[in-house]
C-alpha positions, 0 to 999 in steps of 0.5 A, a space after each residue: 475539531 475535525 479528526 483524521 484517524 489513520 491506522 498503520 500510522 508509522 508505516 509508509 502510507 500511514 505516515 504519508 497520510 499523517 504528514 499530508 493531513 497535519 500539513 493541511 491543519 487537521 488533527 491526526 490520531 494514529 494507531 500503530 503498534 509496530 507489528 511490522 517489526 513482529 512480521 519482518 524483524 528489527 530492521 523493519 521496525 517503524 519506530 524511527 518513523 513514529 518518532 519523527 512524526 511525534 517530533 515534527 507534529 507534536 501539536 497535531 499528531 496523537 499516537 496510540 499504541 493499539 492493536 486494531 484487533 483489540 475491539 475494546 481498545 478500538 471502541 474506546 478510542 472511537 468513543 473518545 473522539 466520537 463524531 469529530 472523526 471525519 475520515 478513517 484511513 486504514 493502512 494497517 496490514 500484514 502485507 506479505 504472501 510468504 509470511 501469511 502462509 507461515 501464520 494464516 491465523 495472524 494474517 487473517 485476523 489482522 487483515 480481515 478481522 481488524 478491518 471489521 472492527 474498524 468498520 463496525 466502530 465507524 458505523 456505530 459511532 461516526 457513520 458519516 465519516 469517510 472510510 478509505 481502505 488500502 486494498 491491493 491488486 492481489 485481490 485479483 489473484 493470479 488472473 493477470 498471469 494468464 494475459 497474453 504477455 510478450 517477452 522483451 529484452 528487459 521486461 514482460 509486456 502486453 500486446 498494444 492491441 489488448 484492452 488492458 494495454 493501458 493497464 488493468 481496470 476494475 472489471 477483472 474478476 477477483 474470483 476462481 483464481 489463486 490469491 495466496 493466503 495474504 490475497 484471500 485475507 485482503 479480499 475478505 477485507 475488501 468485500 467487507 468495505 464494499 458491503 458496509 458501503 452498499 448495505 449501510 450507505 456508508 462512504 467507503 472506498 477500496 484503493 487497490 494499489 500496485 506497488 506502493 513506495 516512497 522514502 518512508 518505507 521500512 523495506 525488507 526482503 518480503 515487502 517493500 520492493 524499491 526501498 529494499 532494492 535500494 537499501 541492498 544496493 547502497 549497503 552491498 547486501 545480497 538481493 534475490 530475484 524470484 522467477 520470471 527472469 527478473 522481467 516481472 513488471 510493477 507499476 509503482 505509486 509514490 506514497 504522496 500521490 496515493 494519499 493525495 488521491 485519498 484527499 480528493 476522495 475525502 473532499 467529494 466522497 462516494 459510496 462503496 467505490 473500488 479503484 485500481 490505483 498505481 503508477 500506471 503507464 506513468 510510473 512502472 518498471 521491471 525488476 531488471 530495470 529497477 536494478 539499473 536505476 538503483 545502481 545508476 543513482 547509488 553509483 554501486 553494483 548490486 550483488 544479486 542472484 536469481 532463483 527460478 521459482 517465483 513466489 506463489 501468487 506473484 504477478 508477472 505483469 501488473 500495470 494499473 488503469 487509473 482512468 476510473 479514478 481520474 474520471 471521478 476526480 479529474 484534478 488528481 494526477 500522478 507526479 512521481 515517476 520511477 527515476 524521481 522515486 528511486 532518487 528520493 529513496 536514496 537521498 532521504 535514507 543515506 544517513 539512516 542506512 549508511 
């Protein structure tokens, strides 16, 4: 039996991973204790998504309500499946800048210590398995904010002659900048994943994502940009834009495109790799542009307000350069643009949100 182990399995990327690999015929073991509800409240609960997975994949999906910081419970799980585990997809995290500042201990133990628990069990029990970590572009801190940006009508942009005009690549420094405490805890995990690859020769990869999105997101104000924006548009809830005139730019990658990238890596793994991954120039938008898209698809006006002060550690402009990954895995391509993503979020959540 070949087992795919997914942490955060009821979240956006975790549940997409469950669906993808179950559809491929694998047995998927999920770890998720619904900490997202603890972080962001009842509306952010992932229970609905967990139940859908259990209903649809009863024969292939095995769910465990485990905290990734619980060394004994995680070790018992790894020992049970042992060398049948061929891939670990680690998506479980505390994902918010603002929340991390409120409770740094929980943020760090979940993001850094939890990752260490998973890495060490992989090394001790199934060292030939592939280990994929959902890192973040926030490991680069606020360094991108010092790029020479140009203000346009609806967005900030970079000069076309700049080396990063196609997107920011993996050569940008992650050092000597302001990360937010969330960014710092993810840096710690990111470097651990690299080190287990380099030091022990394990097949590890960091995927440093921009905005990860899709219809399975339990979006809230503090995390889940496009999902929460569409939810507010549909329900008439107030939405707040923080700083940068609402022209801050994000590239958005659909959860399917990201998990498909994981699959390509799994089929031909490498050691201690780092990839910037996101929508790139194929799929990106400013907040103002995203509001327009949501309003057009929902046929409703968003009730939004503006606050001058931006969130600490927030990027003014981020577009990922995905060329390194595409060079390593030329058969992989992005398939979802912004319009497709927003429309799918609307269609698949109409019954749940209304």
